[in-house]
C-alpha positions in Angstrom: 8.7 -15.7 -0.7 9.1 -15.8 -4.4 12.5 -16.5 -6.2 13.7 -16.8 -9.6 11.8 -19.2 -11.9 8.5 -18.2 -9.9 5.5 -17.0 -11.9 2.5 -15.2 -11.6 -0.4 -14.4 -14.8 -1.3 -11.6 -16.5 -4.8 -12.1 -16.4 -6.0 -9.2 -18.1 -4.6 -6.4 -19.5 -6.6 -2.7 -19.7 -5.8 0.4 -22.1 -7.5 4.1 -22.3 -7.1 7.3 -23.1 -7.9 10.7 -20.9 -11.3 11.5 -21.1 -13.3 14.7 -19.3 -16.2 13.9 -16.9 -18.5 16.1 -14.6 -20.4 18.7 -14.8 -19.1 22.6 -14.7 -21.0 24.1 -11.9 -21.8 21.1 -10.2 -22.3 21.9 -6.4 -20.9 18.4 -5.1 -17.0 18.5 -5.6 -17.5 14.7 -7.1 -19.8 15.6 -9.7 -17.4 18.6 -11.0 -14.9 18.5 -14.2 -11.9 16.1 -13.9 -9.9 14.4 -16.5 -8.9 11.2 -16.1 -7.3 8.4 -17.9 -8.3 5.6 -15.3 -11.4 4.3 -17.0 -9.3 1.7 -19.0 -10.8 -1.4 -21.1 -9.3 -5.2 -21.3 -7.7 -5.8 -24.7 -7.4 -9.6 -25.4 -5.0 -9.1 -28.6 -1.6 -9.0 -28.3 -0.3 -5.3 -27.6 3.1 -3.6 -27.8 4.2 -2.2 -24.4 7.1 0.5 -24.8 9.1 2.2 -22.3 6.7 4.7 -21.5 3.0 3.3 -21.8 0.9 0.3 -23.6 0.0 1.2 -27.0 -3.1 3.5 -26.9 -3.1 3.7 -23.2 -2.3 7.3 -22.1 -2.6 9.6 -18.5 -4.2 12.9 -17.8 -1.5 14.2 -15.5 1.6 13.5 -16.3 3.6 15.3 -13.8 2.2 11.9 -11.4 1.4 9.2 -13.6 3.2 7.5 -16.2 6.4 7.9 -18.0 9.3 5.7 -18.0 9.0 5.1 -14.1 5.7 4.1 -14.1 4.9 3.1 -17.6 2.7 -0.3 -16.2 0.1 0.2 -13.2 -0.3 -3.2 -11.7 -2.7 -4.4 -9.4 -3.7 -8.1 -8.1 -7.1 -9.4 -8.5 -6.6 -11.0 -5.2 -7.9 -7.8 -3.5 -10.9 -7.4 -5.9 -13.3 -9.4 -3.6 -12.3 -7.0 -0.5 -12.9 -3.8 -2.3 -16.0 -5.2 -4.2 -17.4 -5.5 -0.4 -16.1 -2.4 1.0 -17.6 -0.6 -2.0 -21.0 -2.8 -2.6 -20.0 -2.9 -6.1 -22.3 -5.4 -7.8 -20.2 -4.8 -11.0 -16.4 -5.0 -10.3 -14.7 -5.8 -13.9 -10.9 -6.1 -14.3 -9.4 -2.5 -14.8 -11.6 -1.4 -11.8 -8.5 0.3 -10.0 -7.6 1.6 -13.0 -4.6 -0.7 -13.8 -3.0 -1.9 -16.9 -1.7 -4.9 -15.5 -4.6 -7.4 -13.7 -2.6 -9.7 -11.9 -2.5 -13.4 -10.3 -0.4 -15.1 -7.7 1.6 -11.6 -7.0 1.0 -10.0 -3.8 3.2 -7.1 -2.2 4.3 -9.2 0.1 5.8 -11.3 -2.0 6.9 -8.7 -4.8 10.5 -6.9 -4.5 11.7 -3.4 -5.3 14.0 -4.3 -8.6 12.4 -7.4 -9.7 12.6 -7.9 -12.8 9.7 -10.1 -14.7 9.3 -11.6 -17.9 6.4 -11.4 -19.9 5.9 -12.5 -23.2 8.7 -10.6 -25.0 9.0 -8.0 -22.6 11.0 -7.4 -19.4 9.7 -5.3 -16.7 10.7 -3.9 -13.7 9.2 -3.3 -10.1 9.9 0.2 -9.5 7.9 1.6 -6.8 4.5 1.0 -4.8 1.3 2.6 -6.5 0.5 5.8 -4.4 -3.4 6.0 -4.9 -4.6 9.4 -5.4 -8.2 11.3 -5.2 -8.9 10.3 -8.6 -9.3 6.4 -7.6 -11.6 8.0 -4.5 -14.1 10.3 -7.4 -14.4 7.0 -9.6 -15.9 5.1 -6.8 -17.2 8.0 -4.9 -16.1 7.5 -1.7 -13.8 10.4 -0.8 -11.5 8.2 1.8 -11.0 5.3 -0.7 -7.3 6.4 -1.8 -6.0 6.7 2.2 -8.1 3.5 2.6 -5.9 1.8 -0.3 -3.0 3.3 1.3 -3.5 2.5 4.9 -4.6 -1.0 3.6 -1.4 -1.9 1.8 -3.4 -3.2 -1.4 -1.9 -0.8 -3.4 -0.5 -2.4 -6.2 2.9 -1.2 -7.7 4.2 -0.3 -10.8 6.7 -1.4 -13.6 9.5 0.5 -15.7 10.1 -1.4 -19.2 13.3 -3.0 -19.6 13.0 -4.2 -22.8 9.9 -3.3 -25.1 7.6 -5.8 -27.0 5.1 -7.5 -27.4 2.5 -9.1 -24.3 -1.1 -10.5 -24.0 -3.8 -11.5 -21.3 -3.3 -15.0 -19.8 0.8 -14.9 -20.6 3.2 -15.9 -17.7 4.8 -13.2 -15.4 8.1 -15.1 -14.8 10.7 -13.8 -11.9 13.8 -13.9 -13.7 16.1 -11.6 -11.5 15.6 -10.3 -7.8 18.4 -8.1 -7.0 16.8 -5.9 -3.9 15.0 -9.1 -1.7 15.1 -7.0 1.5 12.5 -4.8 -0.2 9.1 -5.8 -0.9 6.2 -3.4 -2.0 5.0 -4.0 1.1 7.7 -2.8 3.2 8.3 0.1 0.9 4.8 1.2 1.8 5.7 0.9 5.6 8.1 3.0 5.7 6.9 5.7 2.7 3.6 5.3 4.9 3.2 4.2 8.6 7.2 4.1 10.1 7.4 8.0 8.8 9.6 9.1 11.6 12.2 6.5 11.2 14.9 8.3 9.4 17.4 5.6 9.3 14.8 3.1 7.3 13.9 6.4 5.3 17.2 6.6 4.1 18.0 2.7 3.4 14.6 2.2 1.2 16.1 5.4 -0.5 19.6 3.8 -1.3 17.5 1.2 -3.2 19.1 1.4 -6.6 15.8 0.0 -8.2 13.2 2.6 -6.4 12.0 5.3 -8.5 13.8 8.8 -8.4 11.0 10.6 -7.1 10.6 7.8 -3.9 14.1 8.6 -3.4 13.6 12.2 -3.6 10.6 12.4 -1.1 12.3 9.7 1.2 16.1 12.0 1.5 13.8 15.1 2.1 12.5 13.8 4.8 15.9 12.4 6.1 17.9 16.0 6.0 14.4 18.2 7.0 13.0 15.7 9.5 9.7 16.7 8.7 7.1 14.3 6.5 5.5 16.1 3.7 1.7 16.3 3.8 -0.4 13.7 1.2 -3.7 15.4 1.9 -3.4 16.9 -1.8 -2.4 13.5 -3.2 -5.5 11.4 -1.2 -8.3 13.9 -1.2 -7.1 17.0 -4.0 -10.6 18.6 -5.0 -12.9 15.9 -3.7 -12.4 18.3 -0.6 -13.7 21.5 -2.1 -16.7 22.1 -0.8 -15.8 21.6 2.7 -12.8 23.3 2.7 -14.7 26.6 1.7 
């Protein structure tokens, strides 16, 4: 378990603006038009990180991506060999999971909600695990990929920005504060996606002050209604349109 003073490394930084891909009228849903900010390219020069995103970065779906609670999408490089093998991808560059930060030395089992890291002149805080969506699946043309990422626990996470500033690939990510050591990213994933009938655990996680608001709302709704909302739209989206006709 990491303690204040522990370090990881920011091995690559990626940015990219939304673009529209696909062809209208394509018979396969995976080939139909879609707009995404998933395709991001590495930057090696110092870059400004503001409260909502990196300079030059953007998201297509601002309802579900980006904003103060999801300013930076983070993914551990340690997961790359696993997915490269699963996907049979000969080329798997940094940013292959659409992440802004590709890190080394930080895993979901090590990082906790609320962890504050110093990187360059910036302070960032872990806000929630990443919830993979259908756009990840379409990027790699595997309709079940978002579900597989969710079930594997290799999700990555998001940072909110506590102090704006300049960051650069190669910098250390130094843990400076750990207010919620009881909630790793892995344990939060477990409650949200596996222990769905455990109302006590859901309420406990929802009480974590560092957790993103939307996660807290989802968990409290689960507690109040004793039902679990469907994740089909997020995981599969329009990728299953053809089968649903």
